[in-house]
HTML snippet that shows the backbone in 3Dmol.js (N, CA, C, O; Angstrom):
<script src="https://3Dmol.org/build/3Dmol-min.js"></script>
<div id="view" style="width:600px;height:400px;position:relative"></div>
<script>
const pdb = `
ATOM      1  N   MET A   1     -61.220 -59.939 -16.274  1.00  0.00           N
ATOM      2  CA  MET A   1     -62.203 -58.915 -16.549  1.00  0.00           C
ATOM      3  C   MET A   1     -61.964 -57.735 -15.612  1.00  0.00           C
ATOM      4  O   MET A   1     -61.616 -57.920 -14.445  1.00  0.00           O
ATOM      5  N   THR A   2     -62.152 -56.528 -16.128  1.00  0.00           N
ATOM      6  CA  THR A   2     -61.958 -55.309 -15.352  1.00  0.00           C
ATOM      7  C   THR A   2     -63.256 -54.538 -15.275  1.00  0.00           C
ATOM      8  O   THR A   2     -63.939 -54.348 -16.281  1.00  0.00           O
ATOM      9  N   ASN A   3     -63.595 -54.095 -14.077  1.00  0.00           N
ATOM     10  CA  ASN A   3     -64.798 -53.281 -13.862  1.00  0.00           C
ATOM     11  C   ASN A   3     -64.393 -51.906 -13.359  1.00  0.00           C
ATOM     12  O   ASN A   3     -63.394 -51.762 -12.654  1.00  0.00           O
ATOM     13  N   LYS A   4     -65.163 -50.911 -13.720  1.00  0.00           N
ATOM     14  CA  LYS A   4     -64.937 -49.554 -13.225  1.00  0.00           C
ATOM     15  C   LYS A   4     -65.342 -49.512 -11.761  1.00  0.00           C
ATOM     16  O   LYS A   4     -66.501 -49.759 -11.428  1.00  0.00           O
ATOM     17  N   PHE A   5     -64.396 -49.200 -10.888  1.00  0.00           N
ATOM     18  CA  PHE A   5     -64.645 -49.090  -9.446  1.00  0.00           C
ATOM     19  C   PHE A   5     -65.020 -47.660  -9.087  1.00  0.00           C
ATOM     20  O   PHE A   5     -65.874 -47.426  -8.231  1.00  0.00           O
ATOM     21  N   SER A   6     -64.377 -46.710  -9.747  1.00  0.00           N
ATOM     22  CA  SER A   6     -64.673 -45.285  -9.582  1.00  0.00           C
ATOM     23  C   SER A   6     -64.204 -44.574 -10.845  1.00  0.00           C
ATOM     24  O   SER A   6     -63.794 -45.222 -11.808  1.00  0.00           O
ATOM     25  N   ALA A   7     -64.262 -43.270 -10.844  1.00  0.00           N
ATOM     26  CA  ALA A   7     -63.794 -42.502 -12.009  1.00  0.00           C
ATOM     27  C   ALA A   7     -62.287 -42.626 -12.202  1.00  0.00           C
ATOM     28  O   ALA A   7     -61.776 -42.314 -13.277  1.00  0.00           O
ATOM     29  N   THR A   8     -61.576 -43.072 -11.184  1.00  0.00           N
ATOM     30  CA  THR A   8     -60.110 -43.130 -11.257  1.00  0.00           C
ATOM     31  C   THR A   8     -59.527 -44.530 -11.029  1.00  0.00           C
ATOM     32  O   THR A   8     -58.327 -44.733 -11.217  1.00  0.00           O
ATOM     33  N   LEU A   9     -60.364 -45.500 -10.623  1.00  0.00           N
ATOM     34  CA  LEU A   9     -59.869 -46.824 -10.271  1.00  0.00           C
ATOM     35  C   LEU A   9     -60.652 -47.922 -10.982  1.00  0.00           C
ATOM     36  O   LEU A   9     -61.844 -47.782 -11.255  1.00  0.00           O
ATOM     37  N   ASN A  10     -59.955 -49.015 -11.275  1.00  0.00           N
ATOM     38  CA  ASN A  10     -60.585 -50.221 -11.803  1.00  0.00           C
ATOM     39  C   ASN A  10     -60.474 -51.336 -10.770  1.00  0.00           C
ATOM     40  O   ASN A  10     -59.571 -51.333  -9.933  1.00  0.00           O
ATOM     41  N   LEU A  11     -61.388 -52.274 -10.836  1.00  0.00           N
ATOM     42  CA  LEU A  11     -61.374 -53.462  -9.979  1.00  0.00           C
ATOM     43  C   LEU A  11     -61.363 -54.686 -10.882  1.00  0.00           C
ATOM     44  O   LEU A  11     -62.277 -54.885 -11.683  1.00  0.00           O
ATOM     45  N   ASN A  12     -60.319 -55.509 -10.748  1.00  0.00           N
ATOM     46  CA  ASN A  12     -60.222 -56.722 -11.548  1.00  0.00           C
ATOM     47  C   ASN A  12     -60.954 -57.873 -10.871  1.00  0.00           C
ATOM     48  O   ASN A  12     -61.246 -57.805  -9.677  1.00  0.00           O
ATOM     49  N   ASN A  13     -61.251 -58.924 -11.621  1.00  0.00           N
ATOM     50  CA  ASN A  13     -62.000 -60.050 -11.064  1.00  0.00           C
ATOM     51  C   ASN A  13     -61.218 -60.787  -9.973  1.00  0.00           C
ATOM     52  O   ASN A  13     -61.800 -61.585  -9.238  1.00  0.00           O
ATOM     53  N   THR A  14     -59.930 -60.537  -9.858  1.00  0.00           N
ATOM     54  CA  THR A  14     -59.121 -61.136  -8.790  1.00  0.00           C
ATOM     55  C   THR A  14     -59.182 -60.324  -7.514  1.00  0.00           C
ATOM     56  O   THR A  14     -58.672 -60.751  -6.478  1.00  0.00           O
ATOM     57  N   GLY A  15     -59.813 -59.134  -7.579  1.00  0.00           N
ATOM     58  CA  GLY A  15     -59.904 -58.266  -6.417  1.00  0.00           C
ATOM     59  C   GLY A  15     -58.840 -57.190  -6.385  1.00  0.00           C
ATOM     60  O   GLY A  15     -58.796 -56.392  -5.449  1.00  0.00           O
ATOM     61  N   SER A  16     -57.977 -57.154  -7.396  1.00  0.00           N
ATOM     62  CA  SER A  16     -56.936 -56.122  -7.395  1.00  0.00           C
ATOM     63  C   SER A  16     -57.502 -54.793  -7.880  1.00  0.00           C
ATOM     64  O   SER A  16     -58.369 -54.746  -8.753  1.00  0.00           O
ATOM     65  N   VAL A  17     -56.993 -53.725  -7.296  1.00  0.00           N
ATOM     66  CA  VAL A  17     -57.412 -52.377  -7.645  1.00  0.00           C
ATOM     67  C   VAL A  17     -56.291 -51.747  -8.457  1.00  0.00           C
ATOM     68  O   VAL A  17     -55.134 -51.756  -8.038  1.00  0.00           O
ATOM     69  N   THR A  18     -56.641 -51.190  -9.640  1.00  0.00           N
ATOM     70  CA  THR A  18     -55.636 -50.591 -10.516  1.00  0.00           C
ATOM     71  C   THR A  18     -56.006 -49.152 -10.849  1.00  0.00           C
ATOM     72  O   THR A  18     -57.175 -48.767 -10.835  1.00  0.00           O
ATOM     73  N   CYS A  19     -54.978 -48.374 -11.148  1.00  0.00           N
ATOM     74  CA  CYS A  19     -55.160 -46.987 -11.581  1.00  0.00           C
ATOM     75  C   CYS A  19     -55.726 -46.994 -12.994  1.00  0.00           C
ATOM     76  O   CYS A  19     -55.220 -47.711 -13.857  1.00  0.00           O
ATOM     77  N   ARG A  20     -56.766 -46.208 -13.239  1.00  0.00           N
ATOM     78  CA  ARG A  20     -57.381 -46.140 -14.565  1.00  0.00           C
ATOM     79  C   ARG A  20     -56.497 -45.394 -15.556  1.00  0.00           C
ATOM     80  O   ARG A  20     -56.628 -45.580 -16.766  1.00  0.00           O
ATOM     81  N   ALA A  21     -55.600 -44.551 -15.054  1.00  0.00           N
ATOM     82  CA  ALA A  21     -54.738 -43.759 -15.941  1.00  0.00           C
ATOM     83  C   ALA A  21     -53.590 -44.586 -16.522  1.00  0.00           C
ATOM     84  O   ALA A  21     -53.250 -44.436 -17.696  1.00  0.00           O
ATOM     85  N   CYS A  22     -52.980 -45.474 -15.688  1.00  0.00           N
ATOM     86  CA  CYS A  22     -51.796 -46.213 -16.155  1.00  0.00           C
ATOM     87  C   CYS A  22     -51.897 -47.727 -15.970  1.00  0.00           C
ATOM     88  O   CYS A  22     -50.976 -48.452 -16.347  1.00  0.00           O
ATOM     89  N   ASN A  23     -52.997 -48.217 -15.399  1.00  0.00           N
ATOM     90  CA  ASN A  23     -53.227 -49.648 -15.123  1.00  0.00           C
ATOM     91  C   ASN A  23     -52.275 -50.242 -14.086  1.00  0.00           C
ATOM     92  O   ASN A  23     -52.150 -51.463 -13.996  1.00  0.00           O
ATOM     93  N   PHE A  24     -51.611 -49.406 -13.311  1.00  0.00           N
ATOM     94  CA  PHE A  24     -50.734 -49.900 -12.250  1.00  0.00           C
ATOM     95  C   PHE A  24     -51.559 -50.558 -11.159  1.00  0.00           C
ATOM     96  O   PHE A  24     -52.575 -50.011 -10.731  1.00  0.00           O
ATOM     97  N   GLU A  25     -51.131 -51.728 -10.708  1.00  0.00           N
ATOM     98  CA  GLU A  25     -51.830 -52.441  -9.645  1.00  0.00           C
ATOM     99  C   GLU A  25     -51.475 -51.808  -8.295  1.00  0.00           C
ATOM    100  O   GLU A  25     -50.369 -51.978  -7.782  1.00  0.00           O
ATOM    101  N   ILE A  26     -52.425 -51.088  -7.746  1.00  0.00           N
ATOM    102  CA  ILE A  26     -52.203 -50.384  -6.484  1.00  0.00           C
ATOM    103  C   ILE A  26     -52.307 -51.357  -5.317  1.00  0.00           C
ATOM    104  O   ILE A  26     -51.529 -51.285  -4.366  1.00  0.00           O
ATOM    105  N   ASN A  27     -53.258 -52.251  -5.394  1.00  0.00           N
ATOM    106  CA  ASN A  27     -53.477 -53.210  -4.330  1.00  0.00           C
ATOM    107  C   ASN A  27     -53.824 -54.563  -4.943  1.00  0.00           C
ATOM    108  O   ASN A  27     -54.813 -54.669  -5.669  1.00  0.00           O
ATOM    109  N   PRO A  28     -53.035 -55.594  -4.667  1.00  0.00           N
ATOM    110  CA  PRO A  28     -53.252 -56.891  -5.320  1.00  0.00           C
ATOM    111  C   PRO A  28     -54.392 -57.726  -4.762  1.00  0.00           C
ATOM    112  O   PRO A  28     -54.763 -58.736  -5.360  1.00  0.00           O
ATOM    113  N   SER A  29     -54.949 -57.331  -3.638  1.00  0.00           N
ATOM    114  CA  SER A  29     -56.010 -58.164  -3.053  1.00  0.00           C
ATOM    115  C   SER A  29     -57.132 -57.287  -2.511  1.00  0.00           C
ATOM    116  O   SER A  29     -57.146 -56.076  -2.735  1.00  0.00           O
ATOM    117  N   CYS A  30     -58.052 -57.889  -1.813  1.00  0.00           N
ATOM    118  CA  CYS A  30     -59.239 -57.190  -1.308  1.00  0.00           C
ATOM    119  C   CYS A  30     -58.957 -56.418  -0.022  1.00  0.00           C
ATOM    120  O   CYS A  30     -59.737 -56.478   0.929  1.00  0.00           O
ATOM    121  N   GLU A  31     -57.859 -55.706   0.001  1.00  0.00           N
ATOM    122  CA  GLU A  31     -57.514 -54.883   1.150  1.00  0.00           C
ATOM    123  C   GLU A  31     -57.832 -53.420   0.830  1.00  0.00           C
ATOM    124  O   GLU A  31     -58.290 -53.105  -0.268  1.00  0.00           O
ATOM    125  N   THR A  32     -57.591 -52.551   1.773  1.00  0.00           N
ATOM    126  CA  THR A  32     -57.852 -51.140   1.534  1.00  0.00           C
ATOM    127  C   THR A  32     -56.755 -50.563   0.654  1.00  0.00           C
ATOM    128  O   THR A  32     -55.580 -50.600   1.020  1.00  0.00           O
ATOM    129  N   TRP A  33     -57.126 -50.037  -0.489  1.00  0.00           N
ATOM    130  CA  TRP A  33     -56.159 -49.556  -1.471  1.00  0.00           C
ATOM    131  C   TRP A  33     -55.504 -48.244  -1.042  1.00  0.00           C
ATOM    132  O   TRP A  33     -54.383 -47.956  -1.463  1.00  0.00           O
ATOM    133  N   LYS A  34     -56.169 -47.452  -0.220  1.00  0.00           N
ATOM    134  CA  LYS A  34     -55.630 -46.133   0.163  1.00  0.00           C
ATOM    135  C   LYS A  34     -54.315 -46.257   0.921  1.00  0.00           C
ATOM    136  O   LYS A  34     -53.484 -45.351   0.860  1.00  0.00           O
ATOM    137  N   GLU A  35     -54.116 -47.345   1.624  1.00  0.00           N
ATOM    138  CA  GLU A  35     -52.866 -47.543   2.353  1.00  0.00           C
ATOM    139  C   GLU A  35     -51.688 -47.757   1.421  1.00  0.00           C
ATOM    140  O   GLU A  35     -50.541 -47.596   1.837  1.00  0.00           O
ATOM    141  N   LYS A  36     -51.946 -48.118   0.163  1.00  0.00           N
ATOM    142  CA  LYS A  36     -50.891 -48.369  -0.817  1.00  0.00           C
ATOM    143  C   LYS A  36     -50.635 -47.156  -1.706  1.00  0.00           C
ATOM    144  O   LYS A  36     -49.642 -47.122  -2.433  1.00  0.00           O
ATOM    145  N   ALA A  37     -51.516 -46.167  -1.656  1.00  0.00           N
ATOM    146  CA  ALA A  37     -51.376 -44.973  -2.479  1.00  0.00           C
ATOM    147  C   ALA A  37     -50.429 -43.983  -1.814  1.00  0.00           C
ATOM    148  O   ALA A  37     -50.145 -44.090  -0.621  1.00  0.00           O
ATOM    149  N   ILE A  38     -49.942 -43.021  -2.589  1.00  0.00           N
ATOM    150  CA  ILE A  38     -49.143 -41.942  -2.033  1.00  0.00           C
ATOM    151  C   ILE A  38     -50.099 -40.931  -1.412  1.00  0.00           C
ATOM    152  O   ILE A  38     -51.055 -40.494  -2.052  1.00  0.00           O
ATOM    153  N   LEU A  39     -49.836 -40.566  -0.173  1.00  0.00           N
ATOM    154  CA  LEU A  39     -50.735 -39.697   0.578  1.00  0.00           C
ATOM    155  C   LEU A  39     -50.118 -38.312   0.751  1.00  0.00           C
ATOM    156  O   LEU A  39     -48.941 -38.174   1.083  1.00  0.00           O
ATOM    157  N   SER A  40     -50.938 -37.298   0.519  1.00  0.00           N
ATOM    158  CA  SER A  40     -50.584 -35.916   0.814  1.00  0.00           C
ATOM    159  C   SER A  40     -51.653 -35.367   1.757  1.00  0.00           C
ATOM    160  O   SER A  40     -52.844 -35.436   1.453  1.00  0.00           O
ATOM    161  N   GLU A  41     -51.237 -34.828   2.889  1.00  0.00           N
ATOM    162  CA  GLU A  41     -52.163 -34.223   3.849  1.00  0.00           C
ATOM    163  C   GLU A  41     -51.791 -32.746   4.028  1.00  0.00           C
ATOM    164  O   GLU A  41     -50.645 -32.411   4.327  1.00  0.00           O
ATOM    165  N   LYS A  42     -52.777 -31.881   3.842  1.00  0.00           N
ATOM    166  CA  LYS A  42     -52.565 -30.444   3.988  1.00  0.00           C
ATOM    167  C   LYS A  42     -53.700 -29.858   4.810  1.00  0.00           C
ATOM    168  O   LYS A  42     -54.839 -30.310   4.692  1.00  0.00           O
ATOM    169  N   PRO A  43     -53.415 -28.862   5.642  1.00  0.00           N
ATOM    170  CA  PRO A  43     -54.497 -28.200   6.373  1.00  0.00           C
ATOM    171  C   PRO A  43     -55.495 -27.563   5.420  1.00  0.00           C
ATOM    172  O   PRO A  43     -55.102 -26.985   4.407  1.00  0.00           O
ATOM    173  N   MET A  44     -56.766 -27.662   5.731  1.00  0.00           N
ATOM    174  CA  MET A  44     -57.817 -27.056   4.895  1.00  0.00           C
ATOM    175  C   MET A  44     -57.878 -25.541   5.070  1.00  0.00           C
ATOM    176  O   MET A  44     -58.495 -24.850   4.259  1.00  0.00           O
ATOM    177  N   ASP A  45     -57.247 -25.022   6.117  1.00  0.00           N
ATOM    178  CA  ASP A  45     -57.287 -23.592   6.386  1.00  0.00           C
ATOM    179  C   ASP A  45     -56.820 -22.803   5.164  1.00  0.00           C
ATOM    180  O   ASP A  45     -55.643 -22.841   4.807  1.00  0.00           O
ATOM    181  N   GLY A  46     -57.726 -22.106   4.542  1.00  0.00           N
ATOM    182  CA  GLY A  46     -57.414 -21.310   3.356  1.00  0.00           C
ATOM    183  C   GLY A  46     -57.344 -22.079   2.055  1.00  0.00           C
ATOM    184  O   GLY A  46     -56.984 -21.504   1.028  1.00  0.00           O
ATOM    185  N   ALA A  47     -57.674 -23.359   2.064  1.00  0.00           N
ATOM    186  CA  ALA A  47     -57.583 -24.170   0.850  1.00  0.00           C
ATOM    187  C   ALA A  47     -58.496 -23.669  -0.258  1.00  0.00           C
ATOM    188  O   ALA A  47     -58.173 -23.803  -1.439  1.00  0.00           O
ATOM    189  N   GLY A  48     -59.627 -23.096   0.111  1.00  0.00           N
ATOM    190  CA  GLY A  48     -60.558 -22.592  -0.885  1.00  0.00           C
ATOM    191  C   GLY A  48     -60.501 -21.086  -1.050  1.00  0.00           C
ATOM    192  O   GLY A  48     -61.389 -20.492  -1.662  1.00  0.00           O
ATOM    193  N   GLY A  49     -59.467 -20.467  -0.511  1.00  0.00           N
ATOM    194  CA  GLY A  49     -59.359 -19.019  -0.578  1.00  0.00           C
ATOM    195  C   GLY A  49     -59.800 -18.378   0.724  1.00  0.00           C
ATOM    196  O   GLY A  49     -60.071 -19.069   1.705  1.00  0.00           O
ATOM    197  N   SER A  50     -59.869 -17.080   0.729  1.00  0.00           N
ATOM    198  CA  SER A  50     -60.175 -16.340   1.955  1.00  0.00           C
ATOM    199  C   SER A  50     -61.559 -16.587   2.539  1.00  0.00           C
ATOM    200  O   SER A  50     -61.730 -16.411   3.745  1.00  0.00           O
ATOM    201  N   PRO A  51     -62.580 -16.995   1.735  1.00  0.00           N
ATOM    202  CA  PRO A  51     -63.892 -17.241   2.369  1.00  0.00           C
ATOM    203  C   PRO A  51     -63.898 -18.404   3.355  1.00  0.00           C
ATOM    204  O   PRO A  51     -64.787 -18.507   4.200  1.00  0.00           O
ATOM    205  N   TYR A  52     -62.897 -19.280   3.240  1.00  0.00           N
ATOM    206  CA  TYR A  52     -62.858 -20.450   4.106  1.00  0.00           C
ATOM    207  C   TYR A  52     -61.881 -20.209   5.244  1.00  0.00           C
ATOM    208  O   TYR A  52     -60.730 -19.839   5.012  1.00  0.00           O
ATOM    209  N   SER A  53     -62.332 -20.415   6.458  1.00  0.00           N
ATOM    210  CA  SER A  53     -61.457 -20.250   7.610  1.00  0.00           C
ATOM    211  C   SER A  53     -61.691 -21.414   8.567  1.00  0.00           C
ATOM    212  O   SER A  53     -62.317 -21.261   9.616  1.00  0.00           O
ATOM    213  N   LEU A  54     -61.188 -22.552   8.191  1.00  0.00           N
ATOM    214  CA  LEU A  54     -61.348 -23.752   9.004  1.00  0.00           C
ATOM    215  C   LEU A  54     -60.174 -23.905   9.961  1.00  0.00           C
ATOM    216  O   LEU A  54     -59.125 -23.287   9.785  1.00  0.00           O
ATOM    217  N   SER A  55     -60.364 -24.716  10.945  1.00  0.00           N
ATOM    218  CA  SER A  55     -59.302 -25.036  11.877  1.00  0.00           C
ATOM    219  C   SER A  55     -58.168 -25.749  11.153  1.00  0.00           C
ATOM    220  O   SER A  55     -58.396 -26.468  10.181  1.00  0.00           O
ATOM    221  N   LYS A  56     -56.953 -25.545  11.631  1.00  0.00           N
ATOM    222  CA  LYS A  56     -55.804 -26.246  11.057  1.00  0.00           C
ATOM    223  C   LYS A  56     -55.869 -27.745  11.345  1.00  0.00           C
ATOM    224  O   LYS A  56     -55.086 -28.516  10.789  1.00  0.00           O
ATOM    225  N   LYS A  57     -56.793 -28.164  12.206  1.00  0.00           N
ATOM    226  CA  LYS A  57     -56.955 -29.591  12.510  1.00  0.00           C
ATOM    227  C   LYS A  57     -57.686 -30.325  11.384  1.00  0.00           C
ATOM    228  O   LYS A  57     -57.594 -31.549  11.280  1.00  0.00           O
ATOM    229  N   VAL A  58     -58.408 -29.585  10.543  1.00  0.00           N
ATOM    230  CA  VAL A  58     -59.129 -30.211   9.428  1.00  0.00           C
ATOM    231  C   VAL A  58     -58.170 -30.309   8.245  1.00  0.00           C
ATOM    232  O   VAL A  58     -57.606 -29.307   7.806  1.00  0.00           O
ATOM    233  N   LEU A  59     -57.993 -31.524   7.738  1.00  0.00           N
ATOM    234  CA  LEU A  59     -57.031 -31.792   6.671  1.00  0.00           C
ATOM    235  C   LEU A  59     -57.713 -32.141   5.354  1.00  0.00           C
ATOM    236  O   LEU A  59     -58.805 -32.710   5.333  1.00  0.00           O
ATOM    237  N   LEU A  60     -57.060 -31.794   4.277  1.00  0.00           N
ATOM    238  CA  LEU A  60     -57.416 -32.291   2.950  1.00  0.00           C
ATOM    239  C   LEU A  60     -56.431 -33.419   2.663  1.00  0.00           C
ATOM    240  O   LEU A  60     -55.221 -33.201   2.612  1.00  0.00           O
ATOM    241  N   ARG A  61     -56.954 -34.609   2.479  1.00  0.00           N
ATOM    242  CA  ARG A  61     -56.126 -35.757   2.127  1.00  0.00           C
ATOM    243  C   ARG A  61     -56.276 -36.021   0.631  1.00  0.00           C
ATOM    244  O   ARG A  61     -57.386 -36.065   0.101  1.00  0.00           O
ATOM    245  N   GLN A  62     -55.148 -36.194  -0.028  1.00  0.00           N
ATOM    246  CA  GLN A  62     -55.135 -36.509  -1.441  1.00  0.00           C
ATOM    247  C   GLN A  62     -54.378 -37.828  -1.618  1.00  0.00           C
ATOM    248  O   GLN A  62     -53.301 -38.014  -1.051  1.00  0.00           O
ATOM    249  N   PHE A  63     -54.944 -38.727  -2.400  1.00  0.00           N
ATOM    250  CA  PHE A  63     -54.362 -40.036  -2.639  1.00  0.00           C
ATOM    251  C   PHE A  63     -53.946 -40.116  -4.114  1.00  0.00           C
ATOM    252  O   PHE A  63     -54.763 -39.908  -5.011  1.00  0.00           O
ATOM    253  N   PHE A  64     -52.668 -40.419  -4.348  1.00  0.00           N
ATOM    254  CA  PHE A  64     -52.108 -40.443  -5.689  1.00  0.00           C
ATOM    255  C   PHE A  64     -51.616 -41.842  -6.062  1.00  0.00           C
ATOM    256  O   PHE A  64     -51.214 -42.624  -5.201  1.00  0.00           O
ATOM    257  N   CYS A  65     -51.656 -42.140  -7.363  1.00  0.00           N
ATOM    258  CA  CYS A  65     -51.101 -43.401  -7.869  1.00  0.00           C
ATOM    259  C   CYS A  65     -49.594 -43.395  -7.626  1.00  0.00           C
ATOM    260  O   CYS A  65     -48.924 -42.424  -7.975  1.00  0.00           O
ATOM    261  N   PRO A  66     -49.044 -44.465  -7.031  1.00  0.00           N
ATOM    262  CA  PRO A  66     -47.602 -44.517  -6.785  1.00  0.00           C
ATOM    263  C   PRO A  66     -46.763 -44.664  -8.059  1.00  0.00           C
ATOM    264  O   PRO A  66     -45.547 -44.480  -8.031  1.00  0.00           O
ATOM    265  N   ASN A  67     -47.422 -44.998  -9.177  1.00  0.00           N
ATOM    266  CA  ASN A  67     -46.695 -45.186 -10.426  1.00  0.00           C
ATOM    267  C   ASN A  67     -46.676 -43.917 -11.288  1.00  0.00           C
ATOM    268  O   ASN A  67     -45.611 -43.486 -11.730  1.00  0.00           O
ATOM    269  N   CYS A  68     -47.840 -43.322 -11.525  1.00  0.00           N
ATOM    270  CA  CYS A  68     -47.915 -42.181 -12.448  1.00  0.00           C
ATOM    271  C   CYS A  68     -48.265 -40.857 -11.768  1.00  0.00           C
ATOM    272  O   CYS A  68     -48.201 -39.807 -12.409  1.00  0.00           O
ATOM    273  N   GLY A  69     -48.630 -40.882 -10.496  1.00  0.00           N
ATOM    274  CA  GLY A  69     -48.949 -39.659  -9.778  1.00  0.00           C
ATOM    275  C   GLY A  69     -50.350 -39.120 -10.008  1.00  0.00           C
ATOM    276  O   GLY A  69     -50.664 -38.009  -9.581  1.00  0.00           O
ATOM    277  N   TYR A  70     -51.194 -39.891 -10.677  1.00  0.00           N
ATOM    278  CA  TYR A  70     -52.573 -39.480 -10.953  1.00  0.00           C
ATOM    279  C   TYR A  70     -53.361 -39.359  -9.650  1.00  0.00           C
ATOM    280  O   TYR A  70     -53.276 -40.231  -8.785  1.00  0.00           O
ATOM    281  N   LEU A  71     -54.130 -38.276  -9.514  1.00  0.00           N
ATOM    282  CA  LEU A  71     -54.959 -38.099  -8.323  1.00  0.00           C
ATOM    283  C   LEU A  71     -56.108 -39.103  -8.343  1.00  0.00           C
ATOM    284  O   LEU A  71     -56.939 -39.090  -9.251  1.00  0.00           O
ATOM    285  N   LEU A  72     -56.148 -39.971  -7.336  1.00  0.00           N
ATOM    286  CA  LEU A  72     -57.140 -41.049  -7.287  1.00  0.00           C
ATOM    287  C   LEU A  72     -58.361 -40.701  -6.448  1.00  0.00           C
ATOM    288  O   LEU A  72     -59.477 -41.099  -6.782  1.00  0.00           O
ATOM    289  N   ASP A  73     -58.159 -39.961  -5.363  1.00  0.00           N
ATOM    290  CA  ASP A  73     -59.269 -39.658  -4.469  1.00  0.00           C
ATOM    291  C   ASP A  73     -58.857 -38.554  -3.509  1.00  0.00           C
ATOM    292  O   ASP A  73     -57.669 -38.300  -3.308  1.00  0.00           O
ATOM    293  N   THR A  74     -59.843 -37.906  -2.922  1.00  0.00           N
ATOM    294  CA  THR A  74     -59.613 -36.922  -1.870  1.00  0.00           C
ATOM    295  C   THR A  74     -60.629 -37.147  -0.761  1.00  0.00           C
ATOM    296  O   THR A  74     -61.684 -37.745  -0.973  1.00  0.00           O
ATOM    297  N   GLU A  75     -60.290 -36.655   0.423  1.00  0.00           N
ATOM    298  CA  GLU A  75     -61.217 -36.681   1.542  1.00  0.00           C
ATOM    299  C   GLU A  75     -60.788 -35.626   2.539  1.00  0.00           C
ATOM    300  O   GLU A  75     -59.627 -35.218   2.563  1.00  0.00           O
ATOM    301  N   THR A  76     -61.718 -35.189   3.357  1.00  0.00           N
ATOM    302  CA  THR A  76     -61.378 -34.303   4.461  1.00  0.00           C
ATOM    303  C   THR A  76     -61.450 -35.101   5.758  1.00  0.00           C
ATOM    304  O   THR A  76     -62.260 -36.018   5.893  1.00  0.00           O
ATOM    305  N   ALA A  77     -60.601 -34.743   6.695  1.00  0.00           N
ATOM    306  CA  ALA A  77     -60.540 -35.490   7.948  1.00  0.00           C
ATOM    307  C   ALA A  77     -59.930 -34.615   9.037  1.00  0.00           C
ATOM    308  O   ALA A  77     -59.290 -33.601   8.759  1.00  0.00           O
ATOM    309  N   ILE A  78     -60.139 -35.022  10.259  1.00  0.00           N
ATOM    310  CA  ILE A  78     -59.455 -34.433  11.407  1.00  0.00           C
ATOM    311  C   ILE A  78     -58.123 -35.170  11.542  1.00  0.00           C
ATOM    312  O   ILE A  78     -58.060 -36.381  11.332  1.00  0.00           O
ATOM    313  N   ALA A  79     -57.084 -34.460  11.884  1.00  0.00           N
ATOM    314  CA  ALA A  79     -55.769 -35.081  12.034  1.00  0.00           C
ATOM    315  C   ALA A  79     -55.867 -36.310  12.942  1.00  0.00           C
ATOM    316  O   ALA A  79     -56.429 -36.240  14.035  1.00  0.00           O
ATOM    317  N   GLY A  80     -55.320 -37.424  12.481  1.00  0.00           N
ATOM    318  CA  GLY A  80     -55.336 -38.667  13.247  1.00  0.00           C
ATOM    319  C   GLY A  80     -56.498 -39.587  12.946  1.00  0.00           C
ATOM    320  O   GLY A  80     -56.496 -40.745  13.363  1.00  0.00           O
ATOM    321  N   ASP A  81     -57.508 -39.082  12.215  1.00  0.00           N
ATOM    322  CA  ASP A  81     -58.642 -39.942  11.843  1.00  0.00           C
ATOM    323  C   ASP A  81     -58.187 -41.030  10.873  1.00  0.00           C
ATOM    324  O   ASP A  81     -57.283 -40.804  10.069  1.00  0.00           O
ATOM    325  N   PRO A  82     -58.813 -42.217  10.947  1.00  0.00           N
ATOM    326  CA  PRO A  82     -58.507 -43.256   9.951  1.00  0.00           C
ATOM    327  C   PRO A  82     -59.032 -42.844   8.582  1.00  0.00           C
ATOM    328  O   PRO A  82     -59.870 -41.950   8.467  1.00  0.00           O
ATOM    329  N   PHE A  83     -58.527 -43.507   7.550  1.00  0.00           N
ATOM    330  CA  PHE A  83     -58.997 -43.243   6.183  1.00  0.00           C
ATOM    331  C   PHE A  83     -60.455 -43.636   6.043  1.00  0.00           C
ATOM    332  O   PHE A  83     -60.922 -44.563   6.705  1.00  0.00           O
ATOM    333  N   LEU A  84     -61.174 -42.928   5.179  1.00  0.00           N
ATOM    334  CA  LEU A  84     -62.518 -43.329   4.781  1.00  0.00           C
ATOM    335  C   LEU A  84     -62.346 -44.369   3.681  1.00  0.00           C
ATOM    336  O   LEU A  84     -62.086 -44.023   2.528  1.00  0.00           O
ATOM    337  N   ASN A  85     -62.488 -45.614   4.030  1.00  0.00           N
ATOM    338  CA  ASN A  85     -62.188 -46.676   3.082  1.00  0.00           C
ATOM    339  C   ASN A  85     -63.367 -47.007   2.193  1.00  0.00           C
ATOM    340  O   ASN A  85     -64.501 -47.150   2.650  1.00  0.00           O
ATOM    341  N   ASP A  86     -63.067 -47.125   0.908  1.00  0.00           N
ATOM    342  CA  ASP A  86     -64.041 -47.619  -0.053  1.00  0.00           C
ATOM    343  C   ASP A  86     -64.053 -49.140   0.077  1.00  0.00           C
ATOM    344  O   ASP A  86     -63.011 -49.783  -0.043  1.00  0.00           O
ATOM    345  N   VAL A  87     -65.217 -49.707   0.318  1.00  0.00           N
ATOM    346  CA  VAL A  87     -65.299 -51.138   0.552  1.00  0.00           C
ATOM    347  C   VAL A  87     -65.388 -51.869  -0.783  1.00  0.00           C
ATOM    348  O   VAL A  87     -66.244 -51.573  -1.616  1.00  0.00           O
ATOM    349  N   VAL A  88     -64.483 -52.831  -0.968  1.00  0.00           N
ATOM    350  CA  VAL A  88     -64.469 -53.676  -2.145  1.00  0.00           C
ATOM    351  C   VAL A  88     -64.877 -55.068  -1.696  1.00  0.00           C
ATOM    352  O   VAL A  88     -64.188 -55.697  -0.893  1.00  0.00           O
ATOM    353  N   LYS A  89     -65.993 -55.543  -2.213  1.00  0.00           N
ATOM    354  CA  LYS A  89     -66.468 -56.873  -1.841  1.00  0.00           C
ATOM    355  C   LYS A  89     -65.942 -57.878  -2.858  1.00  0.00           C
ATOM    356  O   LYS A  89     -66.248 -57.795  -4.048  1.00  0.00           O
ATOM    357  N   CYS A  90     -65.152 -58.822  -2.376  1.00  0.00           N
ATOM    358  CA  CYS A  90     -64.536 -59.810  -3.273  1.00  0.00           C
ATOM    359  C   CYS A  90     -65.138 -61.182  -3.099  1.00  0.00           C
ATOM    360  O   CYS A  90     -64.731 -62.125  -3.778  1.00  0.00           O
TER     361      CYS A  90
END
`;
const viewer = $3Dmol.createViewer("view");
viewer.addModel(pdb, "pdb");
viewer.setStyle({}, {cartoon: {color: "spectrum"}});
viewer.zoomTo();
viewer.render();
</script>
């Protein structure tokens, strides 16, 4: 059985997390799925255009499916901060 975990991810009854776009198994167990995704980190400075002037230390993190490249999640963080993990209770 598959349950919707988020708008971009599914959670199977075995605890595996899959991409909703291609059904690729990103994480086979109840671990943090973000560590298995493709990560892109870019400075937020100017990310929203000229009205935004943030420090280059603030990053936009984007997590992509390693199979199809679908954008799975985003978060902002200070360089070196750990990921904001979505908790999956198995």
